[in-house]
N, C-alpha and C positions, 0 to 999 in steps of 0.2 A: 504494500500500500504506500502511496506517495505521502510526503510530508504535507499535511493539510494546513499547518499553521502559517506557513510563509514567513516565519519570524526571521528578520535579518538584523535584529538587535539595534534598531535606531533609537537614539536618545529621546526622551520626552521633553518637550519645550515647557519651561516653567512659566508660571502665571503670577499675576499680582497678588492673588490670595489663594490659600488652599482651603478656605472655609466656604464650602459650596453646598447648597441644598438642591439636589437633583430631583425633578418632578416628572412623573410619567404623563401619559396621554390625557389631556383635559377634555378634548372633544366637546367644546362648547358648554361645559359645566362651570360657568363663571362664579356662581354662588358657592359651589363646592370648592373651587380654587381659592376664592377669597377667604373662606373659612380655614382652609389648610394653611395659607400664608399667615393668617392671624395666629394660628396655633404655633407656627414656626417663629413668631416674633416680628413679622413684617408689619409696619404701620405706615399710614399715608404721611408723606411730608407736605410742605406748604403747597407744592404743586400737584398734590394728589397721587404722587407715585408711591407705591408700596415699597418700603425700603427697610433693611435691617442695618443696624449700626456697624456690624462687623462681617456680615455674610452676603453672598449673592446667590441667586437662583440660576440653575441651568434647566431650561425647559426642553424636554426630549422629543418635541415634535407632536404632530397631530393635535393642534389647537382647535382646528375647525371640524365641521361636519357632525351630524347626529344629535348634538345636544340642543337644549332650549335657549341658550344665551351665547350664540357663537360670536356675534358682533362684540358683545361685552367682554368675552374671553380674549378675543384678539386685541381689543383696545387695552385691556389690563396688561397683558403680556408685552405688547408693543411699548406702552408707556414705561414699563420697567426696563426693557432692553435699551430704549433710547435715552432713558434717564440714568443709565449706568448701574442699575440695581440688579440686572439679570442678563443672561445670555439665552439664546434660543437656537435650535437647529431644525432643519427640515424633516418633516415626516412624510410618509407616502401620500397623505391627504393633501398637504401643501404642494407636493410635486404634481399630484393629479390636478389640482386647481390651476397651477401654472400651465400645464399642458393643455387643459381643456379651454382655458380662458385667454391665454396669451399665445400659445403655439397653435391654437385653433385645431387641435387634433380632432379628427372625425373618427370616433371610436367605432369599431366593427359591431359593437353591441352597446346597449345603453347602461351597462353596469356603472361605469365611471360617472356618468351624468347623474345616475340615480343616487350615488353616494354623495354627490354635491348638492342634492335637492334641498336639504334644510338650509345649507349655507346660502345658496342663491335666493331662496325664499326670504331669509331673514335680512339679506342685503338688497332686496328688490327695490326698495324705496331710497336706497343709499348707494347709488352706483358709483359716485365719486369716492366714497369711503371704501368700497370694494376694490376699485381700481388702485387706490392708494395701498390697500392691504396687499394686493398682488405685487405691487412694486416692492413692498417691504419683504414679502416672502422671497422674492428673487435675490435679495441681498443676504439672506440667512445662509450660514454655513451648512454643509452636509454632515459635518462631524466636528468634534472638538477634541484636542489633545492638549491637556494643560494640568498644572498642579499635581502631576504624578498620576493622572487618571485619564480615561478616554470616555467619550460620550458619542453615541450614534443612535439613530431611531430604532434600527432592527438588528444589524449585525456588523461587527468589525472584522473584515477580511483583510489581513495585512498585505496579502498579495495584490490587492486592488488599492487599498488605502495608501500604502507607502508611495507608489508612483504618482498618485494624485496629489498627495501633500507635498511631495518634492516640487511639483509644478505650481501648486496653489497652497502655500503654507497657511493661509487663513481659512482654508476649507471651503471657500465659496466657489460655486460653479459660475463660469462665465456664460453669457447668453449663448455663445456658440456651443459650449459644452452641454448646456441644457438641451439645445436643439439636437445635438448628436446623440443624446441619451435616448432618442426615439428609435434609433437604428439598432435592431437586434444584433448586428454584426460589429457594433462599436464597443470599444473599451468603456465608454461612458454609459452605455446601456447596462453593461454588467455592473459597473460601479454603483450607479444610482439604484438599480434593482436590488443589489445585495445590501446596500446601506439602509434602504428605506423599507424593503419588503422581506429581506432575509433569505436564507437558503431554502430550497424546496426540492423534493423528489417527486417524480411522477409515479402514480400508482400503476401497478402492472396490469396488462391486458385491458379489459373494458371496465375495470372497477372504478367506482367513484364514491365520493363522500357527500352525503346530503347534510349540509351545514345547518346549524340552528338558525342561521340568518336567512334560510330559504334558498341559498345558492348551492348549486351542485358543482363539485370540484373534482378534477382528475389528478391533483397533486396535493401534497401535504407539507406543512412547515416542519423544518427539522431544527433540532438543537445544534449547538456548535461548541460544547464544552466537554463532551465525552471523548476520551482518548482512544478507546478501543470498542466502538459499538459493533454488535454482531448481527442483530436482527432489527427489523423495522421498528418494533416497539421500543428499542433503545434510543431512538432519535426523534420520535414524533414529539412535537412541542406546539400544541394548539388545543383549543377547547373541544373541538369535535374529534371523537375517537376514530381510529382506523377501523375498516371492516375487520371483524374478528378473525377472518380466515387468513389474514396476513400479518397479524401482530408478531408471530414467531417466524415469519419468513426470513431466511438469511439474506443479509445485504450482499450483493454481488460486488466484485472488484470495481466494476464501472460505477456503481452507485457509491461505494466508499470513496472513490476519487472525486465525486461531486460534492462531498460533504466539506464543511469548513470546521477547523479546530482552533479554538482559542485556548492556549496552554495556561497552566496555573502559574507559570513564572512571568506572565505578562502583567502590565499595570491593571488596576481595577477598571472594569468596564461596566458602564451603565447604559441601559436602553429601555425602550417601552415596547409597543406594537402588538404584543402576543396575547392579550386578553386573558391574563391569569385570573384565578379566583381563589377564594379561601383566605386563610391567615397569611399576611405578607411574610415572605421569607427570602433568604438568599439562595441562589442556585449553586454557587461554589464560593469559596473565600475571596475570589476576585471577579465574580460575575453576578450582576444584579439586574433583574428585569423589574421595572417599576410600573408596568401597566397592569392594573388590577380591575379593569372593566368598570371604571367610574361611571361612565355614561349609561351602563346597563344595571345600575344599582349596586355596584361594588364599592371599591375604595379608591380614592385618589391618594397616591403614595409618594412620599419623598424619602430620600436618603440624605442624612446630615454627614457630609464628608469633610474631614479635616486633615487630609493628607495621608491617612493610614493606608498601607499596602495590603493588609489583611482586613477585609470588611467584617462588620459585626451586625447581626440582626437587631441588636439593641439600638442601632442608629436609624432604623426605619420608623417613620412617623406617617400616620395616615388620617384622613378624614373620610368617614363613611357616608355614603349617600343617604342611608336611612336616618342618620343623625339630623339631617336637615328637613326630613319629611314632616 
């Protein structure tokens, strides 16, 4: 099996503070986000920007879509970023919005437009505000590497990230690179897809998964922190289970080579995207998924990071949707 980590030992760029609060997918849950920030000690300054005296937030993408207060969530996050109180990275939903509304992608089917439905409806009377939000999305980085840790929306694949960061140290996509990300034969397609959607494996034969969201899928999301997976069930990482008949199906060499591996000797990695549920926990001592299905009645989760290389579940803080009901 090939080396899936792609680790070439590049140094981490240091940052102005190592006291960071990383927050998972808000998806238009502005009230829940404000409550979590209040719990974390962020208070409005004279300009109305939520701010902490010694810490900053890193938002892990997917601010938009699905939730009831999308405009408010975007405005809150944007004020914090532009006010120097936070950083934000692109999620697959912001990428989808840019492609649909700026690159004018004509999707082969309506799924992407359907995902944007609530966002477009909530901005319907605020077109200038939506145009401005799209301009802002286009300026956000795809990933962050700072203060001894890494942040990405879905998956950090060093084999793709390192060449990109050598070209674009700030992690931002140029307009040309965003356009090229539409071409399945392009490096930038692989980069953006892996960073914002994560690795996937196709299901064998004619099998499919009937998702809880009503969508039928012929591929499944995979984990990227298991060193030696053997069967399909070792790598599945999504809310919808695999068909029972393939849980114990051995992974073939071709499939193993498609997987990504993030080794335990790499810097702490934070991401969202994966619709986890239950009691928030770490995946490994250096890997934390902070998406706990807030918009579906779960938790909006933060990790309070202070430069430690071994993460601790004691530093997870969350606000439950049910607490605001």
